[in-house]
C-alpha positions in Angstrom: -0.1 0.1 0.4 2.9 2.3 1.0 4.6 1.6 -2.2 1.2 2.2 -4.5 0.8 5.5 -2.2 4.5 6.5 -3.4 3.8 5.8 -6.7 0.2 7.9 -6.7 1.9 11.0 -5.1 4.6 10.8 -8.0 2.4 10.6 -10.6 0.7 13.7 -9.4 3.8 15.6 -8.8 4.9 14.9 -12.3 1.2 16.2 -13.4 1.4 19.0 -11.8 5.0 19.9 -13.5 3.4 19.3 -16.9 0.8 21.6 -16.1 3.2 24.1 -15.1 5.1 23.2 -18.0 1.8 24.0 -20.3 0.7 27.1 -18.3 4.2 28.9 -19.2 4.0 27.8 -22.6 0.2 29.4 -22.6 1.2 32.6 -20.6 4.0 32.7 -23.5 2.1 32.7 -26.3 -0.6 35.0 -24.9 2.3 37.8 -24.6 3.4 37.3 -27.9 0.0 37.3 -29.1 -0.7 40.9 -27.0 3.2 42.3 -28.6 1.9 41.8 -32.0 -1.5 43.3 -31.3 0.2 46.5 -29.8 2.5 46.5 -32.4 -0.2 46.5 -34.8 -2.1 49.0 -33.1 1.0 51.4 -32.8 1.6 50.6 -36.8 -2.1 52.0 -37.5 -1.3 55.1 -35.6 1.3 55.8 -37.6 -0.7 55.4 -40.7 -3.1 57.7 -39.4 -0.5 60.2 -38.2 0.8 59.9 -42.1 -2.4 60.6 -43.7 -3.0 63.6 -41.5 0.2 65.4 -42.7 -1.1 64.7 -46.3 -5.0 66.0 -45.9 -4.0 69.0 -48.3 -3.0 67.2 -50.9 -5.1 64.3 -50.7 -8.2 66.8 -51.1 -6.7 68.0 -54.2 -6.3 64.7 -55.5 -10.2 64.3 -54.9 -11.0 67.6 -55.9 -9.6 67.3 -59.7 -11.4 64.7 -60.8 -14.5 65.7 -58.8 -14.5 69.0 -60.4 -14.3 67.4 -63.6 -17.0 65.5 -63.5 -19.1 67.9 -62.5 -18.2 70.2 -65.4 -18.7 67.5 -67.9 -22.1 66.8 -66.2 -23.4 70.4 -67.2 -21.9 70.2 -70.6 -23.9 67.1 -71.1 -27.1 68.8 -69.8 -26.1 71.8 -72.0 -26.1 69.3 -75.0 -29.2 67.9 -74.5 -30.9 70.8 -73.9 -30.2 71.6 -77.6 -32.2 71.3 -80.6 -29.5 69.6 -82.4 -28.0 67.4 -79.9 -24.1 66.4 -80.8 -24.1 62.7 -79.5 -20.5 62.2 -80.6 -19.6 65.3 -77.8 -22.3 63.6 -74.9 -20.5 60.5 -75.7 -16.9 62.1 -75.3 -18.1 64.0 -72.2 -19.8 60.6 -70.9 -16.4 58.9 -71.1 -14.7 61.3 -69.5 -17.2 61.0 -66.1 -16.3 57.6 -66.3 -12.6 58.3 -66.3 -12.6 60.6 -63.6 -15.1 59.0 -61.1 -12.7 55.6 -61.1 -9.6 58.1 -60.5 -11.3 59.4 -57.5 -12.4 55.9 -56.7 -9.0 54.9 -57.0 -7.7 57.5 -54.6 -10.2 56.9 -52.1 -9.0 52.7 -52.4 -5.6 53.5 -51.7 -6.6 55.8 -49.0 -8.9 52.6 -47.1 -6.0 50.3 -47.8 -3.4 52.4 -45.8 -6.0 53.2 -43.2 -7.6 50.1 -42.3 -7.5 48.2 -39.1 -6.8 44.2 -39.1 -4.6 41.2 -39.1 -1.1 41.0 -41.0 -2.0 40.1 -44.4 1.5 38.3 -45.5 1.7 37.6 -49.5 4.6 37.8 -52.0 4.9 41.4 -53.5 6.3 43.2 -56.2 8.6 45.8 -54.4 8.7 48.3 -57.2 4.6 47.9 -56.8 4.8 48.7 -53.4 6.9 51.7 -53.8 4.9 52.6 -56.9 1.6 53.1 -55.3 3.3 55.6 -52.1 4.7 57.7 -54.9 1.4 57.9 -56.8 -0.1 58.6 -53.1 2.2 61.6 -52.1 3.0 63.2 -55.4 0.6 66.1 -54.9 1.9 66.6 -51.4 5.9 66.4 -53.3 4.3 69.3 -55.9 2.8 71.4 -53.0 6.2 71.3 -51.3 8.1 72.1 -54.5 10.1 69.2 -54.4 11.1 66.9 -57.0 10.7 63.2 -56.9 12.2 60.4 -59.3 11.4 56.9 -59.1 14.7 54.4 -60.2 12.9 51.1 -60.2 15.4 47.8 -60.8 13.4 45.5 -63.5 13.0 41.8 -62.7 13.4 42.5 -59.0 12.2 38.8 -57.1 9.2 39.0 -54.9 9.3 39.8 -51.1 7.1 38.4 -48.5 5.3 40.8 -46.3 2.3 43.0 -45.5 1.2 45.5 -47.9 -0.1 47.5 -46.0 2.9 48.1 -43.4 5.8 47.9 -46.1 3.8 51.1 -47.7 3.8 52.3 -44.0 7.2 52.3 -44.5 8.0 54.0 -47.5 5.8 56.6 -46.7 7.0 57.1 -43.2 10.6 57.6 -44.8 9.0 59.7 -48.0 7.3 62.3 -45.7 10.4 62.1 -43.7 12.9 63.2 -46.8 9.9 66.1 -48.0 10.3 67.8 -44.3 14.3 67.6 -44.1 14.1 69.7 -47.7 12.0 72.4 -45.6 15.0 74.0 -44.8 17.2 76.3 -46.7 19.9 75.6 -48.9 18.1 72.4 -49.9 19.5 72.4 -53.6 17.8 71.0 -55.7 14.9 69.4 -53.9 14.8 66.2 -55.1 13.9 62.9 -53.4 14.8 59.5 -55.2 13.3 56.4 -54.4 15.3 53.8 -55.6 14.9 49.7 -55.6 18.0 47.3 -56.2 18.8 43.7 -55.7 20.8 44.2 -52.4 22.4 41.2 -52.1 21.9 37.1 -53.8 19.2 36.8 -50.8 17.6 40.5 -50.5 16.2 43.3 -51.9 16.7 47.2 -51.2 14.7 50.3 -50.9 16.4 53.5 -50.8 14.9 56.9 -49.9 17.6 59.8 -50.7 16.5 63.3 -50.2 18.9 66.3 -50.8 18.1 68.3 -47.3 20.7 68.8 -45.0 21.1 65.7 -43.6 21.3 64.8 -39.7 23.4 65.1 -36.7 25.7 62.0 -36.6 25.6 61.5 -32.7 21.2 60.9 -33.5 22.4 57.9 -36.2 21.3 55.7 -33.5 18.8 57.5 -31.0 16.8 58.7 -34.3 15.3 55.3 -34.4 13.8 55.5 -30.8 10.7 56.1 -30.1 9.7 59.6 -28.7 12.3 60.8 -30.3 12.5 63.5 -33.1 14.0 67.2 -34.6 11.0 68.2 -35.6 8.8 71.2 -34.1 5.7 68.9 -34.9 4.9 65.3 -34.8 5.2 62.3 -32.3 8.5 61.1 -33.3 7.0 57.3 -33.7 7.9 57.4 -37.7 11.3 55.7 -37.9 10.8 53.5 -34.6 7.7 52.3 -36.3 9.5 52.0 -39.6 12.5 50.4 -38.3 9.7 47.6 -36.3 7.9 47.0 -39.3 10.8 45.9 -41.3 12.7 44.1 -38.6 9.5 41.8 -38.5 9.5 41.2 -41.9 13.4 40.1 -42.0 15.2 43.0 -42.8 17.1 45.8 -41.8 16.6 49.9 -41.6 19.4 51.9 -41.7 19.9 55.7 -41.9 23.5 57.6 -43.8 24.3 61.1 -44.5 25.0 61.7 -48.2 28.7 62.3 -49.5 27.7 66.0 -50.5 24.2 66.9 -49.1 20.9 65.2 -48.0 20.3 61.2 -46.4 19.4 58.2 -47.6 17.8 55.3 -45.6 17.8 52.3 -46.8 16.1 48.9 -45.8 16.4 45.4 -47.2 13.5 42.9 -47.7 14.7 38.8 -47.7 13.6 37.2 -51.2 12.1 33.5 -51.9 14.9 31.3 -50.8 14.8 29.5 -54.4 15.6 32.9 -56.0 18.5 34.0 -53.5 20.7 33.3 -56.3 
């Protein structure tokens, strides 16, 4: 009987140990999920903040096609009110209305994608497409700031795996930082260059180069820390969020001053293993 009791006690002890192991594992998993949700919430706040900086230019992007739609609709009304209706002119005006409606809808669609809040959706992406969509979104802002924007996209790049919205957020943050860097006097030709290239056998690189005054070398590490900023406005979260997102995608984000003027921020993203050659 004593032996049976000892065996039962040992069995209970082992079961308790197993239960503790599972409880600890579950607690760690819950902590990881909570941390992931927190990162996603923070990234969403960053996107909303970035969109706030683009309010005027986005309003302009929407007002142009809407104004054109109104003008063409009024033109159709005048044509139809006449004695001899020119159906060819009516057809052309209606085609313009459809085209401008699609243009306005495209602006809204891109905004909805960037502002949505949800789970990460990883997929194989074309880095050039990700960059081009952001460039399209900020083109009016560039014109309003009197900044030239040039894309130098390498052809035939391998796809990268990532969440489209978060990677667009990284590019958007870096582009807006570049615009801000060229607000200072003496910014030269005020041109922002966005490049993509094969960074290495296993990665694609994206670079955003501005012609501003660069940054203090002593800030090279601190500028990626949360709440650190040299701007008079803003939360100082853009670069910190961008580096966190890139790191979660298996890449790295760095910044360096250019040889003559301005700075370049460069990040990498891993490619498919079978394409890493």
